[in-house]
BALUMGU-282051 format. One record per atom (N, C-alpha, C, O): residue number from 1; residue in three letters; atom name; x, y, z. Coordinates in steps of 0.05 Angstrom, whole numbers, plus 5000, padded with zeros to 4 digits. Each point is the difference from the previous one (the first is absolute). Example, Ala and Ser with C-alpha at 12.3 -4.5 7.8 and 13.67 -1.06 7.14 Angstrom:
<vexgus>
     n   res   atom     c1     c2     c3
     1   ALA      N   5264   4886   5156
     1   ALA     CA   4982   5024   5000
     1   ALA      C   5018   5024   5000
     1   ALA      O   5021   5000   5013
     2   SER      N   4972   5021   4973
     2   SER     CA   5016   5024   5001
     2   SER      C   4985   5022   5014
     2   SER      O   5010   5022   5004
</vexgus>
This chain:
<vexgus>
     n   res   atom     c1     c2     c3
     1   TRP      N   3790   2762   3916
     1   TRP     CA   5018   4980   4981
     1   TRP      C   4986   4995   4972
     1   TRP      O   5009   4986   4981
     2   LEU      N   4968   5027   5020
     2   LEU     CA   4990   5002   4969
     2   LEU      C   5017   5016   4985
     2   LEU      O   5008   4992   4978
     3   LYS      N   4996   5024   5029
     3   LYS     CA   5011   5019   4979
     3   LYS      C   5030   4986   4979
     3   LYS      O   5006   5008   4977
     4   PHE      N   5004   4976   5035
     4   PHE     CA   5021   4984   4991
     4   PHE      C   4992   4987   4973
     4   PHE      O   5016   4996   4982
     5   GLY      N   4956   4997   5018
     5   GLY     CA   4988   4986   4975
     5   GLY      C   5005   4967   5007
     5   GLY      O   4995   4985   4982
     6   HIS      N   5013   5004   5041
     6   HIS     CA   5004   4975   5005
     6   HIS      C   4993   4991   5032
     6   HIS      O   5001   5016   5019
     7   LEU      N   4993   4962   4983
     7   LEU     CA   4998   4994   5034
     7   LEU      C   5017   4975   5002
     7   LEU      O   5005   4986   4981
     8   CYS      N   5005   5010   5040
     8   CYS     CA   5008   4977   5016
     8   CYS      C   4982   4976   5015
     8   CYS      O   4981   5010   5014
     9   SER      N   5020   4972   4987
     9   SER     CA   4981   4983   5014
     9   SER      C   5000   5008   5031
     9   SER      O   4979   4994   5012
    10   CYS      N   5034   5014   4999
    10   CYS     CA   5001   5007   5025
    10   CYS      C   4976   5028   5005
    10   CYS      O   4984   5004   5019
    11   CYS      N   5021   5011   4960
    11   CYS     CA   4986   5021   4994
    11   CYS      C   4972   4997   5002
    11   CYS      O   4985   5011   5016
    12   LEU      N   5010   4970   4965
    12   LEU     CA   4967   4989   4991
    12   LEU      C   4986   4986   5028
    12   LEU      O   4977   5000   5005
    13   ARG      N   5047   4987   5012
    13   ARG     CA   4992   4978   5025
    13   ARG      C   4991   5024   5019
    13   ARG      O   4980   4996   5015
    14   LEU      N   5033   5026   4987
    14   LEU     CA   4999   5024   5019
    14   LEU      C   4973   5020   4994
    14   LEU      O   4987   5011   5017
    15   ALA      N   5008   4990   4957
    15   ALA     CA   4974   5012   4997
    15   ALA      C   4980   4985   5004
    15   ALA      O   4979   5010   5008
    16   ALA      N   5024   4962   4985
    16   ALA     CA   4971   4981   5010
    16   ALA      C   5002   4995   5029
    16   ALA      O   4978   4997   5011
    17   ASP      N   5048   5002   5006
    17   ASP     CA   4991   5004   5024
    17   ASP      C   4986   5022   5014
    17   ASP      O   4984   4997   5019
    18   ASN      N   5024   5031   4969
    18   ASN     CA   4989   5020   5011
    18   ASN      C   4970   5005   4993
    18   ASN      O   4986   5014   5015
    19   MET      N   5007   4975   4963
    19   MET     CA   4971   4999   4995
    19   MET      C   4983   4985   5016
    19   MET      O   4977   5005   5006
    20   LEU      N   5037   4974   5002
    20   LEU     CA   4983   4974   5015
    20   LEU      C   5003   5013   5025
    20   LEU      O   4978   5003   5010
    21   GLN      N   5040   5004   5002
    21   GLN     CA   4998   5018   5027
    21   GLN      C   4988   5018   5005
    21   GLN      O   4991   5003   5022
    22   ALA      N   5004   5015   4957
    22   ALA     CA   4986   5020   4999
    22   ALA      C   4964   4996   5001
    22   ALA      O   4984   5018   5005
    23   ARG      N   5012   4958   4988
    23   ARG     CA   4975   4988   4993
    23   ARG      C   4988   4988   5027
    23   ARG      O   4976   5002   5008
    24   THR      N   5046   4985   5004
    24   THR     CA   4993   4985   5029
    24   THR      C   5003   5015   5022
    24   THR      O   4985   4995   5019
    25   SER      N   5034   5027   4985
    25   SER     CA   5003   5016   5024
    25   SER      C   4977   5012   5005
    25   SER      O   4989   5010   4980
    26   GLY      N   4997   4994   5044
    26   GLY     CA   4977   5012   5007
    26   GLY      C   5010   5028   5013
    26   GLY      O   4982   5017   5000
    27   GLY      N   5035   4989   5007
    27   GLY     CA   5013   5021   5019
    27   GLY      C   5005   5023   4979
    27   GLY      O   4998   5022   5010
    28   MET      N   5006   4978   4968
    28   MET     CA   5009   5021   4984
    28   MET      C   4981   5018   4995
    28   MET      O   4979   4992   4992
    29   ASN      N   5026   5038   5011
    29   ASN     CA   4982   5016   4987
    29   ASN      C   4985   4996   4974
    29   ASN      O   5016   4993   4982
    30   GLU      N   4958   5008   5009
    30   GLU     CA   4985   4993   4984
    30   GLU      C   5009   5023   4970
    30   GLU      O   4996   4993   4977
    31   SER      N   5011   5025   5028
    31   SER     CA   5009   5016   4983
    31   SER      C   5030   4992   4989
    31   SER      O   5007   5003   4977
    32   PHE      N   5005   4990   5041
    32   PHE     CA   5027   4987   4992
    32   PHE      C   4996   4971   4980
    32   PHE      O   5010   4998   4977
    33   THR      N   4974   4984   5034
    33   THR     CA   4993   4975   4989
    33   THR      C   4990   5002   4979
    33   THR      O   5006   4985   4982
    34   GLY      N   4970   5039   5013
    34   GLY     CA   4989   5001   4976
    34   GLY      C   5020   5015   4975
    34   GLY      O   4995   5000   4976
    35   MET      N   5022   5008   5033
    35   MET     CA   5021   5014   4981
    35   MET      C   5025   4979   4987
    35   MET      O   5009   5001   4977
    36   THR      N   4997   4983   5044
    36   THR     CA   5019   4982   5000
    36   THR      C   4997   4974   4974
    36   THR      O   5017   4996   4982
    37   PRO      N   4959   4990   5021
    37   PRO     CA   4994   4986   4982
    37   PRO      C   4998   5012   4971
    37   PRO      O   5009   4988   4980
    38   THR      N   4979   5034   5019
    38   THR     CA   4995   5014   4978
    38   THR      C   5028   5005   4987
    38   THR      O   5004   4992   4977
    39   GLY      N   5013   5019   5034
    39   GLY     CA   5033   5006   4992
    39   GLY      C   5011   4969   4994
    39   GLY      O   5016   4995   4981
    40   LEU      N   4974   4986   5038
    40   LEU     CA   5014   4973   4989
    40   LEU      C   4995   4989   4973
    40   LEU      O   5016   4991   4984
    41   LYS      N   4951   5011   5015
    41   LYS     CA   4985   4987   4979
    41   LYS      C   5011   5020   4980
    41   LYS      O   5004   4987   4979
    42   GLY      N   5000   5034   5018
    42   GLY     CA   5015   5014   4977
    42   GLY      C   5021   4996   4992
    42   GLY      O   5007   5001   4976
    43   LYS      N   5011   4992   5048
    43   LYS     CA   5035   4993   4998
    43   LYS      C   4992   4968   4986
    43   LYS      O   5015   4993   4982
    44   LEU      N   4967   4991   5024
    44   LEU     CA   5001   4973   4991
    44   LEU      C   4989   4998   4965
    44   LEU      O   5006   4984   4982
    45   ALA      N   4977   5039   5020
    45   ALA     CA   4987   4996   4976
    45   ALA      C   5019   5012   4978
    45   ALA      O   4999   4991   4977
    46   SER      N   5019   5028   5032
    46   SER     CA   5025   5007   4984
    46   SER      C   5017   4977   5000
    46   SER      O   5010   4995   4977
    47   LEU      N   4996   4991   5038
    47   LEU     CA   5015   4981   4999
    47   LEU      C   4992   4972   4981
    47   LEU      O   5012   4986   4984
    48   GLU      N   4964   5014   5026
    48   GLU     CA   4983   4981   4976
    48   GLU      C   5006   5011   4966
    48   GLU      O   5005   4985   4981
    49   ASP      N   4993   5037   5019
    49   ASP     CA   4995   5012   4973
    49   ASP      C   5027   5000   4989
    49   ASP      O   5002   4996   4975
    50   PHE      N   5024   5009   5040
    50   PHE     CA   5023   4994   4992
    50   PHE      C   5013   4973   4993
    50   PHE      O   5014   4993   4981
    51   ILE      N   4974   4993   5041
    51   ILE     CA   5002   4965   4997
    51   ILE      C   4991   4996   4966
    51   ILE      O   5012   4985   4984
    52   SER      N   4968   5029   5012
    52   SER     CA   4981   4987   4974
    52   SER      C   5014   5009   4983
    52   SER      O   5006   4983   4984
    53   MET      N   5009   5050   5007
    53   MET     CA   5011   5002   4987
    53   MET      C   5028   4986   4996
    53   MET      O   5010   4998   4978
    54   GLN      N   5002   4992   5044
    54   GLN     CA   5024   4991   4995
    54   GLN      C   4994   4970   4990
    54   GLN      O   5016   4990   4984
    55   ASN      N   4964   4994   5024
    55   ASN     CA   4993   4981   4986
    55   ASN      C   4991   4997   4974
    55   ASN      O   5005   4981   4986
    56   GLU      N   4978   5046   5006
    56   GLU     CA   4996   4998   4969
    56   GLU      C   5036   5009   4987
    56   GLU      O   5009   4987   4981
    57   GLU      N   5002   5030   5028
    57   GLU     CA   5028   5004   4987
    57   GLU      C   5011   4974   5002
    57   GLU      O   5002   4994   4977
    58   LEU      N   5005   4989   5036
    58   LEU     CA   5007   4971   5004
    58   LEU      C   4989   4986   4979
    58   LEU      O   5016   4989   4985
    59   ALA      N   4961   5010   5011
    59   ALA     CA   4985   4982   4976
    59   ALA      C   5013   5008   4974
    59   ALA      O   5014   4987   4985
    60   ALA      N   4979   5045   5014
    60   ALA     CA   5008   5006   4971
    60   ALA      C   5028   4994   4997
    60   ALA      O   5004   4987   4979
    61   GLN      N   5018   5016   5036
    61   GLN     CA   5026   4993   5002
    61   GLN      C   5005   4972   4991
    61   GLN      O   5016   4993   4983
    62   ARG      N   4966   4990   5033
    62   ARG     CA   5000   4971   4989
    62   ARG      C   4994   4995   4971
    62   ARG      O   5012   4984   4986
    63   GLN      N   4966   5032   5008
    63   GLN     CA   4991   4995   4973
    63   GLN      C   5020   5004   4981
    63   GLN      O   5009   4986   4982
    64   GLU      N   4999   5046   5030
    64   GLU     CA   5022   5009   4974
    64   GLU      C   5026   4977   4999
    64   GLU      O   5010   4995   4978
    65   ILE      N   5000   4995   5045
    65   ILE     CA   5020   4981   5000
    65   ILE      C   4990   4974   4986
    65   ILE      O   5016   4993   4983
    66   GLU      N   4961   4992   5020
    66   GLU     CA   4988   4986   4980
    66   GLU      C   5004   5006   4973
    66   GLU      O   5014   4987   4986
    67   SER      N   4977   5030   5008
    67   SER     CA   4997   5014   4972
    67   SER      C   5031   5002   4988
    67   SER      O   5004   4992   4977
    68   LEU      N   5017   5019   5037
    68   LEU     CA   5030   4997   4991
    68   LEU      C   5009   4975   4998
    68   LEU      O   5015   4994   4982
    69   ARG      N   4977   4987   5036
    69   ARG     CA   5007   4973   4999
    69   ARG      C   4990   4986   4975
    69   ARG      O   5014   4982   4990
    70   ASN      N   4964   5026   5002
    70   ASN     CA   4980   4986   4971
    70   ASN      C   5019   5011   4979
    70   ASN      O   5008   4988   4980
    71   ASP      N   4995   5031   5025
    71   ASP     CA   5018   5023   4978
    71   ASP      C   5026   4986   4995
    71   ASP      O   5006   4993   4978
    72   LYS      N   5013   5004   5044
    72   LYS     CA   5023   4989   5004
    72   LYS      C   4996   4965   4983
    72   LYS      O   5013   4996   4980
    73   SER      N   4978   4991   5027
    73   SER     CA   4987   4976   4992
    73   SER      C   4997   4995   4968
    73   SER      O   5012   4984   4985
    74   ASN      N   4968   5039   5009
    74   ASN     CA   4996   5007   4971
    74   ASN      C   5028   5004   4985
    74   ASN      O   5009   4985   4982
    75   ILE      N   5001   5034   5026
    75   ILE     CA   5026   5012   4986
    75   ILE      C   5022   4974   4999
    75   ILE      O   5012   4994   4979
    76   GLU      N   4993   4988   5048
    76   GLU     CA   5018   4981   4996
    76   GLU      C   4989   4976   4977
    76   GLU      O   5016   4985   4989
    77   GLN      N   4957   5014   5007
    77   GLN     CA   4991   4985   4982
    77   GLN      C   5002   5004   4974
    77   GLN      O   5005   4982   4984
    78   HIS      N   4991   5042   5007
    78   HIS     CA   5005   5015   4978
    78   HIS      C   5034   4996   4995
    78   HIS      O   5008   4992   4977
    79   TYR      N   5008   5012   5040
    79   TYR     CA   5026   5005   4989
    79   TYR      C   5009   4973   5001
    79   TYR      O   5019   4995   4984
    80   GLN      N   4972   4984   5032
    80   GLN     CA   5007   4971   4995
    80   GLN      C   4989   4986   4976
    80   GLN      O   5011   4981   4990
    81   ALA      N   4965   5030   5001
    81   ALA     CA   4994   4989   4965
    81   ALA      C   5022   5014   4987
    81   ALA      O   5011   4989   4981
    82   GLN      N   4996   5029   5025
    82   GLN     CA   5018   5020   4974
    82   GLN      C   5029   4990   5003
    82   GLN      O   5017   5004   4983
    83   LEU      N   4987   4982   5042
    83   LEU     CA   5025   4983   5001
    83   LEU      C   4998   4981   4983
    83   LEU      O   5016   4997   4981
    84   MET      N   4966   4987   5024
    84   MET     CA   5001   4977   4987
    84   MET      C   4996   5002   4973
    84   MET      O   5016   4989   4985
    85   GLU      N   4968   5020   5006
    85   GLU     CA   5000   5014   4966
    85   GLU      C   5026   4999   4991
    85   GLU      O   5009   4986   4981
    86   LEU      N   5006   5034   5037
    86   LEU     CA   5028   5007   4990
    86   LEU      C   5019   4977   5000
    86   LEU      O   5015   4996   4981
    87   LYS      N   4983   4988   5042
    87   LYS     CA   5019   4982   5004
    87   LYS      C   4995   4979   4973
    87   LYS      O   5019   4990   4987
    88   LYS      N   4948   5005   5006
    88   LYS     CA   4995   4983   4979
    88   LYS      C   5009   5007   4972
    88   LYS      O   5004   4982   4983
    89   THR      N   4999   5048   5011
    89   THR     CA   5010   5006   4983
    89   THR      C   5028   5000   4990
    89   THR      O   5010   4997   4978
    90   MET      N   5002   5008   5053
    90   MET     CA   5038   5001   4998
    90   MET      C   5009   4968   4996
    90   MET      O   5021   4994   4990
    91   VAL      N   4959   4986   5020
    91   VAL     CA   5007   4974   4996
    91   VAL      C   5000   4994   4975
    91   VAL      O   5019   4988   4990
    92   ALA      N   4956   5022   4994
    92   ALA     CA   4995   4993   4974
    92   ALA      C   5031   5012   4978
    92   ALA      O   5012   4987   4982
    93   ASP      N   4990   5038   5028
    93   ASP     CA   5017   5016   4979
    93   ASP      C   5027   4988   5008
    93   ASP      O   5015   4993   4981
    94   VAL      N   4995   5002   5047
    94   VAL     CA   5022   4980   4998
    94   VAL      C   5003   4975   4985
    94   VAL      O   5020   4994   4988
    95   GLN      N   4962   4994   5014
    95   GLN     CA   4997   4972   4991
    95   GLN      C   5008   5001   4964
    95   GLN      O   5014   4984   4988
    96   ARG      N   4970   5041   5002
    96   ARG     CA   5009   5005   4975
    96   ARG      C   5021   5007   4991
    96   ARG      O   5009   4994   4978
    97   MET      N   5003   5022   5040
    97   MET     CA   5028   5006   4995
    97   MET      C   5015   4980   4999
    97   MET      O   5015   4997   4980
    98   GLN      N   4984   4989   5039
    98   GLN     CA   5017   4969   5005
    98   GLN      C   4996   4985   4972
    98   GLN      O   5019   4994   4986
    99   ASP      N   4958   5001   5009
    99   ASP     CA   4997   4992   4975
    99   ASP      C   5010   5007   4977
    99   ASP      O   5007   4984   4983
   100   GLU      N   4994   5038   5014
   100   GLU     CA   5015   5017   4981
   100   GLU      C   5029   5001   4998
   100   GLU      O   5010   5003   4977
   101   VAL      N   5005   4995   5046
   101   VAL     CA   5026   4999   5011
   101   VAL      C   5009   4974   4985
   101   VAL      O   5020   4997   4985
   102   LYS      N   4962   4985   5021
   102   LYS     CA   5011   4971   4992
   102   LYS      C   4999   4994   4971
   102   LYS      O   5015   4986   4986
   103   ARG      N   4970   5023   5011
   103   ARG     CA   4987   5001   4961
   103   ARG      C   5032   5013   4988
   103   ARG      O   5014   4988   4984
   104   HIS      N   4993   5037   5027
   104   HIS     CA   5015   5015   4993
   104   HIS      C   5028   4987   5004
   104   HIS      O   5016   5000   4982
   105   PHE      N   4990   4989   5043
   105   PHE     CA   5023   4982   5003
   105   PHE      C   5000   4979   4986
   105   PHE      O   5022   4996   4990
   106   SER      N   4960   4987   5004
   106   SER     CA   5001   4976   4984
   106   SER      C   5006   5004   4974
   106   SER      O   5012   4982   4988
   107   HIS      N   4976   5048   4998
   107   HIS     CA   5009   5007   4972
   107   HIS      C   5024   5009   5001
   107   HIS      O   5014   4992   4981
   108   GLN      N   5000   5027   5041
   108   GLN     CA   5031   5003   4998
   108   GLN      C   5014   4974   5002
   108   GLN      O   5023   5000   4992
   109   LYS      N   4968   4982   5016
   109   LYS     CA   5021   4975   5000
   109   LYS      C   4997   4990   4978
   109   LYS      O   5021   4992   4990
   110   ALA      N   4956   5005   4995
   110   ALA     CA   5003   4991   4977
   110   ALA      C   5021   5012   4979
   110   ALA      O   5016   4987   4985
   111   GLU      N   4982   5038   5017
   111   GLU     CA   5013   5022   4988
   111   GLU      C   5031   4991   5002
   111   GLU      O   5017   4993   4983
   112   ASN      N   4984   5009   5043
   112   ASN     CA   5033   4994   5007
   112   ASN      C   5010   4975   4993
   112   ASN      O   5025   4997   4999
   113   SER      N   4960   4986   4996
   113   SER     CA   5005   4974   4989
   113   SER      C   5003   4995   4973
   113   SER      O   5017   4985   4990
   114   ARG      N   4965   5031   4996
   114   ARG     CA   5008   5006   4970
   114   ARG      C   5023   5014   4993
   114   ARG      O   5018   4989   4987
   115   LEU      N   4983   5036   5022
   115   LEU     CA   5021   5019   5001
   115   LEU      C   5030   4974   5009
   115   LEU      O   5018   4994   4984
   116   GLN      N   4980   5000   5038
   116   GLN     CA   5028   4982   5001
   116   GLN      C   5005   4975   4982
   116   GLN      O   5022   4989   5001
   117   GLN      N   4958   5001   4983
   117   GLN     CA   5003   4983   4982
   117   GLN      C   5009   5011   4976
   117   GLN      O   5015   4988   4985
   118   GLN      N   4975   5042   5009
   118   GLN     CA   5012   5014   4976
   118   GLN      C   5028   5004   5008
   118   GLN      O   5017   4994   4984
   119   ILE      N   4988   5016   5036
   119   ILE     CA   5038   5004   5008
   119   ILE      C   5013   4976   4997
   119   ILE      O   5022   4998   4988
   120   THR      N   4967   4985   5022
   120   THR     CA   5016   4968   4995
   120   THR      C   5004   4997   4975
   120   THR      O   5023   4994   4994
   121   THR      N   4953   5011   4980
   121   THR     CA   5006   4987   4974
   121   THR      C   5020   5021   4990
   121   THR      O   5020   4992   4987
   122   LEU      N   4977   5033   5016
   122   LEU     CA   5016   5021   4992
   122   LEU      C   5030   4996   5013
   122   LEU      O   5019   5009   4987
   123   LYS      N   4986   4981   5033
   123   LYS     CA   5028   4995   5013
   123   LYS      C   5008   4980   4977
   123   LYS      O   5018   5008   4985
   124   GLY      N   4971   4967   5010
   124   GLY     CA   4999   4977   4979
   124   GLY      C   5012   5014   4979
   124   GLY      O   5024   5000   4996
   125   GLU      N   4956   5014   4990
   125   GLU     CA   5012   5010   4972
   125   GLU      C   5021   5021   5001
   125   GLU      O   5011   5006   4978
   126   LYS      N   4997   5007   5044
   126   LYS     CA   5021   5017   4998
   126   LYS      C   5026   4979   5002
   126   LYS      O   5021   5008   4990
   127   THR      N   4978   4970   5020
   127   THR     CA   5021   4986   5009
   127   THR      C   5009   4991   4966
   127   THR      O   5022   5003   4989
   128   SER      N   4951   4984   5002
   128   SER     CA   5007   4991   4971
   128   SER      C   5010   5016   4982
   128   SER      O   5018   4993   4985
   129   LEU      N   4972   5031   5015
   129   LEU     CA   5014   5025   4987
   129   LEU      C   5028   5002   5006
   129   LEU      O   5017   4996   4982
   130   GLN      N   4989   5010   5043
   130   GLN     CA   5027   5000   5004
   130   GLN      C   5016   4980   4989
   130   GLN      O   5021   5004   4989
   131   GLN      N   4966   4974   5014
   131   GLN     CA   5023   4978   4981
   131   GLN      C   4997   5003   4975
   131   GLN      O   5020   4998   4985
   132   GLN      N   4958   5006   5005
   132   GLN     CA   5000   5003   4973
   132   GLN      C   5019   5021   4986
   132   GLN      O   5012   4995   4979
   133   ILE      N   4990   5030   5036
   133   ILE     CA   5019   5017   4996
   133   ILE      C   5028   4995   5004
   133   ILE      O   5016   5012   4985
   134   LEU      N   4995   4967   5038
   134   LEU     CA   5022   4993   5000
   134   LEU      C   5010   4988   4979
   134   LEU      O   5021   5006   4989
   135   GLY      N   4960   4973   5001
   135   GLY     CA   5002   4976   4974
   135   GLY      C   5008   5018   4981
   135   GLY      O   5021   4996   4987
   136   LEU      N   4961   5027   5008
   136   LEU     CA   5005   5020   4976
   136   LEU      C   5028   5010   4995
   136   LEU      O   5014   4996   4980
   137   GLN      N   4993   5020   5047
   137   GLN     CA   5024   5009   5002
   137   GLN      C   5026   4984   4992
   137   GLN      O   5020   5007   4987
   138   ARG      N   4973   4962   5028
   138   ARG     CA   5022   4989   4995
   138   ARG      C   5002   4987   4966
   138   ARG      O   5020   4989   4991
   139   ARG      N   4961   5016   4997
   139   ARG     CA   5000   4988   4975
   139   ARG      C   5008   5030   4982
   139   ARG      O   5014   4999   4980
   140   ILE      N   4980   5020   5027
   140   ILE     CA   5013   5028   4992
   140   ILE      C   5028   4998   5004
   140   ILE      O   5016   4999   4981
   141   GLN      N   4989   5000   5037
   141   GLN     CA   5033   4988   5004
   141   GLN      C   5011   4985   4989
   141   GLN      O   5024   5005   4997
   142   GLU      N   4964   4967   4991
   142   GLU     CA   5010   4982   4989
   142   GLU      C   5001   5006   4970
   142   GLU      O   5017   4990   4984
   143   ILE      N   4965   5026   5009
   143   ILE     CA   4996   5011   4973
   143   ILE      C   5018   5022   4994
   143   ILE      O   5010   5000   4978
   144   GLU      N   4997   5022   5041
   144   GLU     CA   5015   5018   4996
   144   GLU      C   5031   4992   5000
   144   GLU      O   5017   5013   4988
   145   GLU      N   4989   4957   5029
   145   GLU     CA   5027   4987   4993
   145   GLU      C   5005   4991   4974
   145   GLU      O   5022   5004   4988
   146   GLN      N   4953   4981   5001
   146   GLN     CA   5006   4992   4978
   146   GLN      C   5003   5016   4980
   146   GLN      O   5017   4992   4984
   147   ILE      N   4969   5033   5010
   147   ILE     CA   5005   5020   4982
   147   ILE      C   5028   5011   5006
   147   ILE      O   5013   5008   4981
   148   GLY      N   4997   4993   5044
   148   GLY     CA   5026   5017   5007
   148   GLY      C   5018   4979   4986
   148   GLY      O   5016   5008   4983
   149   CYS      N   4982   4971   5020
   149   CYS     CA   5026   4982   4983
   149   CYS      C   5000   4991   4977
   149   CYS      O   5019   4985   4993
   150   ASP      N   4962   5021   4990
   150   ASP     CA   4998   5000   4973
   150   ASP      C   5012   5026   4989
   150   ASP      O   5001   5004   4976
</vexgus>
């Protein structure tokens, strides 16, 4: 069961039971009992080494996970700060553009009002000029009638 690189709990129990049985049973051959504990001791030492390596690997993986979590946290903080700075800049830009649009709108409204006033004035002058032209045309006609009669 060692060649697979892992042991289940029942295998560990079986190995411990075998060791205990070998030590306590007096009816076994001395050479057999002398070899079995050594073999089990070797297997247990091997198991202990394997478990120790697995624990070290687990500790290293946990440390790596913690390091990655810290990196993730630092990156999130960095991008959150950048996002806040960008948001602050964009809010200021939007406010500036809104103020500029309001200023242009106000200026355009005043310009429209001034042009409307000029149009009204020009219409009045046009009407006056048309009336003067009509009056002059009547007068020319009257003069032509007077000249034509004489």
